[in-house]
C-alpha positions as CSV (number, residue, x, y, z in Angstrom):
1,M,84.2,104.7,75.4
2,D,81.2,102.3,76.2
3,E,82.7,100.5,78.9
4,K,81.9,101.1,82.9
5,F,84.9,102.1,85.0
6,Y,85.6,103.7,88.3
7,I,87.9,106.0,89.4
8,Y,88.2,107.3,93.0
9,N,87.3,110.6,93.5
10,K,89.3,112.0,96.8
11,S,86.9,115.1,97.3
12,A,84.4,112.8,97.6
13,G,86.2,110.2,99.2
14,S,84.6,107.6,97.0
15,F,84.5,105.7,93.8
16,E,82.5,107.2,91.2
17,L,81.6,105.6,87.6
18,V,83.0,106.8,84.4
19,M,82.7,105.6,80.7
20,G,86.5,104.8,79.3
21,E,88.1,102.6,76.9
22,K,90.9,99.9,77.7
23,V,94.6,101.0,77.5
24,T,97.3,98.7,77.0
25,I,100.9,99.4,78.7
26,K,103.0,96.5,77.6
27,H,105.5,96.3,80.7
28,L,102.2,95.6,82.8
29,P,99.9,93.4,81.4
30,N,98.4,92.1,84.3
31,F,96.7,95.4,84.6
32,D,94.0,97.2,83.6
33,F,94.4,100.4,82.3
34,F,91.7,102.9,80.8
35,I,91.2,106.4,79.2
36,H,88.5,108.4,80.3
37,L,87.3,112.4,80.3
38,N,88.2,114.0,83.2
39,N,85.3,114.5,85.4
40,I,86.7,118.3,85.9
41,Q,87.1,120.3,83.1
42,L,90.1,122.7,82.8
43,N,89.5,126.2,81.5
44,S,86.3,125.0,79.8
45,K,88.0,122.3,77.8
46,E,87.7,118.7,77.9
47,S,90.9,117.1,79.5
48,W,91.6,113.3,79.3
49,N,93.0,110.8,82.1
50,V,94.7,107.2,82.1
51,T,93.5,105.4,85.2
52,E,94.3,102.1,86.9
53,S,91.3,100.1,87.2
54,I,91.6,98.1,90.4
55,S,92.7,101.4,92.6
56,G,91.0,104.1,90.5
57,A,94.5,105.8,90.7
58,T,95.1,108.0,87.6
59,V,98.7,107.5,85.8
60,A,98.1,110.2,83.6
61,V,96.1,113.7,84.4
62,N,94.5,116.7,82.3
63,Y,95.5,115.9,78.8
64,P,93.7,117.9,75.7
65,S,93.8,114.6,73.5
66,K,93.4,110.8,74.2
67,K,97.1,110.6,72.1
68,E,98.8,112.5,74.5
69,A,97.2,111.3,77.6
70,I,98.2,107.9,76.8
71,A,101.8,108.6,75.4
72,K,102.4,110.4,79.2
73,A,100.8,107.1,81.1
74,K,103.3,105.1,79.3
75,A,105.8,107.6,79.8
76,N,105.3,107.7,83.7
77,L,105.0,104.0,84.1
78,E,108.5,103.0,82.2
79,K,110.0,104.4,85.2
80,I,109.0,102.1,87.4
81,T,109.2,98.2,87.8
82,R,106.2,95.9,87.9
83,E,107.0,95.6,91.7
84,E,106.9,98.9,92.6
85,F,103.8,99.6,90.9
86,V,102.3,96.5,92.3
87,D,103.4,98.0,95.7
88,L,101.4,101.3,94.7
89,V,98.0,99.7,93.9
90,M,98.5,97.8,96.9
91,D,99.2,100.8,99.3
92,R,96.3,102.6,97.2
93,I,93.8,99.8,97.9
94,L,94.8,99.4,101.5
95,K,94.1,103.5,102.1
96,Y,91.1,104.0,99.9
97,G,90.0,100.7,98.7
98,I,89.1,98.4,95.6
99,S,87.0,99.5,92.6
100,P,83.8,98.2,92.5
101,R,84.5,96.7,89.3
102,Y,86.7,94.3,91.4
103,V,85.3,93.9,94.5
104,S,84.3,90.2,93.7
105,K,87.6,89.7,91.2
106,V,90.5,87.6,92.3
107,M,93.6,90.3,91.8
108,P,95.3,89.6,88.3
109,W,99.0,89.7,89.7
């Protein structure tokens, strides 16, 4: 967990820096996903989220292990097409902005 990513914190109304590691979602190869510790612990236990890095949107939230969070993210994302996911990411960017990690980069799709 040594790479810098950003998540969108709706409560704060801004992106916040987190440390994470890349996750591959095979049917969405042009998107960057990452796993990170949730910034809010549940019942004093750590939990894991998988987040899409351009919009900072979580795709799997509050799982007790990395393995479970990644499996849930993959299962969630298999239910939608690439085009549907692009629309979701674009809607999210229009509403909240783009992650600071990508401000100067070209969209990968």
